[in-house]
C-alpha positions in Angstrom: 79.4 -37.6 -28.4 76.1 -37.1 -26.9 73.3 -35.9 -29.4 70.1 -35.2 -27.8 66.8 -35.0 -29.4 64.1 -32.2 -28.8 60.5 -33.1 -28.9 57.6 -30.9 -29.8 55.1 -30.9 -27.4 51.6 -31.1 -29.0 49.6 -27.5 -29.3 47.9 -26.8 -26.4 49.7 -29.2 -24.1 50.1 -28.0 -20.5 47.4 -25.2 -20.9 44.1 -25.2 -19.6 41.2 -26.3 -21.5 38.6 -23.1 -22.5 35.6 -24.2 -20.7 33.9 -20.9 -22.0 30.8 -21.5 -24.1 30.6 -20.6 -27.6 28.6 -17.7 -28.7 26.1 -20.6 -30.1 25.5 -22.0 -26.9 25.8 -18.6 -25.1 22.7 -17.4 -27.2 20.9 -20.7 -26.6 21.0 -20.0 -23.1 19.7 -16.8 -23.1 16.7 -17.6 -25.3 15.8 -20.6 -23.3 13.8 -19.0 -20.5 11.7 -17.4 -23.4 10.7 -21.1 -24.6 9.4 -21.8 -21.4 7.3 -18.6 -21.1 6.0 -18.9 -24.4 3.0 -21.1 -23.7 1.9 -19.4 -20.9 2.4 -16.5 -22.8 0.5 -17.6 -25.8 -2.5 -19.3 -23.4 -2.8 -15.2 -21.7 -2.9 -13.6 -25.2 -5.3 -15.7 -27.0 -8.0 -16.2 -24.0 -7.1 -13.7 -21.5 -5.8 -10.8 -23.5 -7.5 -10.8 -26.6 -11.3 -11.5 -25.6 -10.9 -8.4 -23.3 -9.9 -6.6 -25.8 -12.3 -7.7 -28.4 -14.9 -6.5 -25.8 -13.3 -3.1 -25.0 -13.0 -2.6 -29.1 -17.0 -3.8 -29.1 -18.0 -1.3 -26.5 -17.3 1.6 -28.3 -19.6 0.4 -31.4 -23.2 0.0 -32.2 -25.4 -1.3 -34.6 -27.2 1.4 -36.9 -30.7 0.2 -38.0 -32.1 1.8 -41.8 -35.9 1.9 -42.7 -37.3 -0.9 -41.3 -34.1 -2.8 -40.8 -34.8 -5.5 -44.0 -32.7 -5.8 -46.9 -29.1 -5.8 -47.4 -27.1 -2.8 -45.7 -30.3 -2.2 -43.6 -28.2 -3.0 -40.4 -24.4 -2.0 -39.8 -21.8 -1.6 -37.2 -20.9 1.8 -36.7 -18.6 3.9 -34.1 -20.9 4.8 -31.2 -17.6 6.4 -29.1 -18.8 6.7 -25.2 -22.7 6.5 -26.1 -23.2 2.7 -24.7 -21.0 4.0 -21.5 -23.0 6.7 -20.9 -26.7 4.3 -21.3 -24.8 1.7 -19.0 -23.8 4.6 -16.3 -27.7 5.8 -16.6 -29.1 2.5 -16.5 -31.4 1.8 -13.1 -31.5 -1.6 -13.8 -27.8 -2.0 -14.0 -27.9 0.2 -10.7 -30.1 -1.6 -8.9 -28.2 -4.6 -9.2 -25.1 -2.8 -8.3 -27.0 -2.0 -4.9 -28.3 -5.4 -4.4 -25.2 -7.2 -4.8 -23.7 -4.1 -2.0 -26.5 -5.6 0.3 -25.5 -9.2 -0.8 -21.7 -8.3 0.0 -22.3 -6.9 3.2 -23.4 -10.2 4.3 -21.2 -12.1 2.8 -17.9 -11.4 3.4 -17.8 -10.4 7.3 -19.4 -13.4 8.1 -17.6 -15.7 5.8 -13.8 -14.6 6.9 -15.3 -14.6 10.4 -15.8 -18.2 10.3 -13.1 -18.9 8.4 -11.0 -16.9 11.1 -12.6 -18.5 13.8 -12.1 -22.2 12.6 -8.4 -21.7 11.5 -8.1 -20.5 15.3 -9.8 -23.5 16.3 -7.3 -26.2 13.8 -4.4 -24.1 15.5 -5.5 -25.0 18.8 -3.4 -27.7 20.6 -6.7 -29.3 22.2 -8.5 -29.8 18.7 -8.7 -33.6 17.8 -9.4 -35.5 14.4 -7.8 -32.0 12.8 -7.1 -33.6 9.4 -10.8 -35.1 9.2 -11.8 -31.6 10.5 -10.0 -29.7 7.8 -11.3 -31.9 4.8 -14.8 -31.5 6.2 -14.7 -27.7 6.1 -12.7 -27.1 3.0 -15.2 -30.0 1.1 -18.0 -27.5 -0.1 -15.7 -25.7 -1.9 -14.8 -28.4 -4.0 -18.4 -28.8 -5.2 -19.1 -26.7 -8.2 -21.3 -23.4 -7.6 -24.3 -24.3 -9.4 -24.5 -27.6 -8.0 -24.1 -26.2 -4.6 -27.0 -23.6 -5.5 -29.4 -26.4 -7.1 -28.8 -28.5 -3.3 -29.7 -25.8 -1.5 -32.4 -24.0 -3.6 -34.7 -27.7 -3.0 -33.8 -27.3 0.4 -35.6 -23.9 0.5 -38.6 -25.2 -1.2 -41.4 -25.8 1.2 -42.7 -28.7 -0.7 -39.7 -30.5 -1.1 -37.3 -29.3 2.3 -37.3 -31.8 4.7 -36.6 -28.6 6.9 -40.4 -27.2 6.5 -41.6 -30.7 7.2 -39.8 -30.8 10.5 -41.0 -27.3 11.1 -44.7 -28.3 10.2 -44.6 -31.4 12.6 -43.1 -29.1 15.5 -45.8 -26.5 14.8 -43.2 -23.6 14.5 -43.5 -21.0 11.4 -41.9 -21.8 8.1 -40.5 -18.5 6.4 -40.3 -18.6 3.0 -36.4 -18.0 2.3 -37.1 -17.6 -1.6 -38.7 -14.0 -1.3 -38.1 -10.7 0.0 -35.2 -9.9 2.7 -34.7 -13.8 3.5 -33.9 -14.1 -0.2 -30.3 -12.0 0.4 -29.8 -14.7 3.8 -30.7 -17.9 1.4 -28.2 -16.8 -1.2 -25.7 -15.5 1.2 -25.8 -18.9 2.8 -24.9 -20.7 -0.3 -21.7 -18.6 -0.6 -20.4 -18.6 3.0 -21.3 -22.4 2.9 -19.4 -23.0 -0.2 -16.4 -20.1 0.4 -15.5 -20.5 4.0 -13.5 -23.2 3.4 -10.8 -22.3 1.3 -10.5 -19.1 3.0 -10.0 -21.1 6.2 -6.9 -22.9 4.4 -5.7 -19.9 3.8 -5.5 -18.5 6.8 -4.6 -21.9 8.5 -1.8 -22.3 6.2 -0.6 -18.7 7.3 -1.0 -19.8 11.4 1.1 -23.2 10.6 3.9 -20.9 9.5 4.4 -19.1 12.5 7.2 -20.0 14.7 6.3 -22.0 18.2 9.3 -20.2 19.8 6.6 -17.2 19.5 3.8 -19.2 21.4 5.7 -20.8 23.8 7.5 -17.2 24.8 3.8 -15.7 25.3 2.7 -18.5 27.7 5.8 -18.0 29.6 4.8 -14.6 29.9 1.4 -15.9 31.3 -0.8 -15.2 27.9 -4.0 -17.2 27.8 -5.1 -19.3 25.3 -7.5 -16.3 23.9 -4.8 -13.5 24.9 -2.6 -15.6 22.5 -5.3 -15.7 19.7 -6.3 -12.1 19.9 -3.0 -10.1 20.1 -0.4 -12.9 18.7 -2.2 -15.2 15.7 -4.8 -12.5 14.4 -1.8 -10.0 13.6 0.5 -12.3 12.5 -2.0 -13.7 10.0 -3.1 -9.9 9.0 -1.5 -10.4 5.1 -3.7 -13.7 4.8 -6.8 -11.8 6.2 -6.2 -8.5 3.6 -5.8 -11.5 0.5 -8.8 -13.6 1.6 -10.8 -10.1 1.7 -9.1 -9.2 -1.6 -10.4 -12.4 -3.2 -14.1 -12.3 -1.2 -14.7 -8.5 -2.7 -14.1 -9.6 -6.5 -16.2 -12.8 -6.1 -18.8 -11.0 -4.8 -19.0 -8.4 -7.4 -19.2 -10.8 -9.8 -21.4 -13.4 -8.1 -23.8 -15.0 -10.9 -24.2 -18.7 -10.9 -26.2 -18.8 -7.6 -28.9 -16.1 -8.7 -29.2 -17.4 -12.0 -29.6 -21.0 -10.6 -32.0 -20.2 -8.2 -34.3 -17.9 -10.5 -36.4 -21.0 -12.0 -37.7 -21.8 -8.1 -38.9 -18.0 -7.3 -40.6 -14.8 -8.6 -37.9 -12.9 -6.6 -35.3 -13.2 -8.8 -35.2 -11.3 -11.7 -33.3 -11.5 -15.1 -31.0 -8.3 -14.1 -30.6 -8.9 -10.2 -27.0 -8.8 -10.2 -24.6 -6.6 -13.0 -23.5 -9.6 -14.6 -26.9 -10.9 -14.5 -27.6 -8.1 -16.5 -24.7 -8.4 -18.8 -25.9 -11.7 -19.3 -29.3 -10.5 -20.4 -28.7 -7.6 -22.8 -25.9 -10.1 -25.0 -27.8 -13.0 -25.1 -31.6 -12.1 -24.5 -32.0 -9.0 -26.2 -28.8 -9.9 -28.6 -27.3 -6.3 -27.7 -23.7 -7.2 -27.8 -22.2 -3.9 -27.8 -23.9 -2.5 -24.9 -23.5 -5.4 -22.7 -19.7 -5.1 -23.4 -19.6 -1.4 -22.3 -21.2 -3.0 -18.7 -19.2 -5.5 -18.7 -16.1 -3.4 -19.2 -17.4 -0.8 -16.7 -18.0 -3.4 -14.1 -14.6 -4.2 -14.5 -13.1 -0.9 -14.3 -15.1 -0.8 -11.1 -13.6 -4.3 -9.4 -10.3 -3.0 -10.3 -10.5 0.1 -8.6 -12.1 -1.3 -5.6 -9.2 -4.0 -5.7 -6.5 -1.2 -6.2 -7.8 0.8 -3.4 -8.2 -1.6 -0.8 -4.8 -2.6 -1.2 -3.3 0.5 -1.0 -4.7 1.3 1.9 -3.8 -1.9 3.6 -0.1 -1.5 2.0 -0.1 2.1 3.5 -1.5 0.7 7.2 1.1 -1.8 7.3 3.9 0.6 6.8 2.9 2.7 9.3 2.4 -0.5 11.8 6.3 -1.5 10.8 6.9 2.6 11.3 5.7 2.4 14.8 7.4 -0.7 15.3 10.7 0.3 14.5 10.5 3.6 16.6 9.5 1.4 19.8 
């Protein structure tokens, strides 16, 4: 008589292991991105959003002086409403500074972007020599701080210390005063163009290098010359980069401050309110009226935002129209 023995299999034997994460692990996985975003968010709120909010809050207040302004409680901060904004919009010095900046930008933006596009097209050419050194030489002025660049060019503009004026004097040529009158705009624009062309050139050149080589080869097979390739293929292909650099240039032009402030001790043609930001600085730290300065800064920020948004919207609308025409063809 044969007896059989039945062995019990351990619990769960023969089943596939459960690889699903536990609820605790799922909760940690969902919250992990927020831990990575927390440092950047905290820095943004602390050093960007909070100062902007505080400046806007200051712009709606003013200091009210009672009597001679002496004694405790003679000066107190009260609600001003839109008074600071109406004063800012009717301030002739602020408006004159805005007009000067428009004239300054009318020189800087087209010249700087035109040179950046020209240098990028030249560096993208097959016949270029020493391309790495040339790129570095064009980009290097951008690495120099704006104040240092303004000081360097400022001393080159002074007739007593400039080697250019020495050469002109030896040659018997006229010596124009670049720090007075109309030439002052050219002097300031030259500093901005010298320092900003390299950055814009790198942006445009990077976009050119991303264009497939097959596009150029097809154009050459069709008999296109290098000039035709540059005008009809390269420039349209880098149009988004041109829009981006134009956008950055507008913002930098509206916020010009370091160049005229640095040149101010060298000439009497640059006033303390030559640009809108210089006017804000003078009211805040020269006159001690931080509330009026906050309102002016807010107005400048809103104007910059509206101009930038309007330009980007117009550029996007044009790109959509061009894309629609291309699809229709």
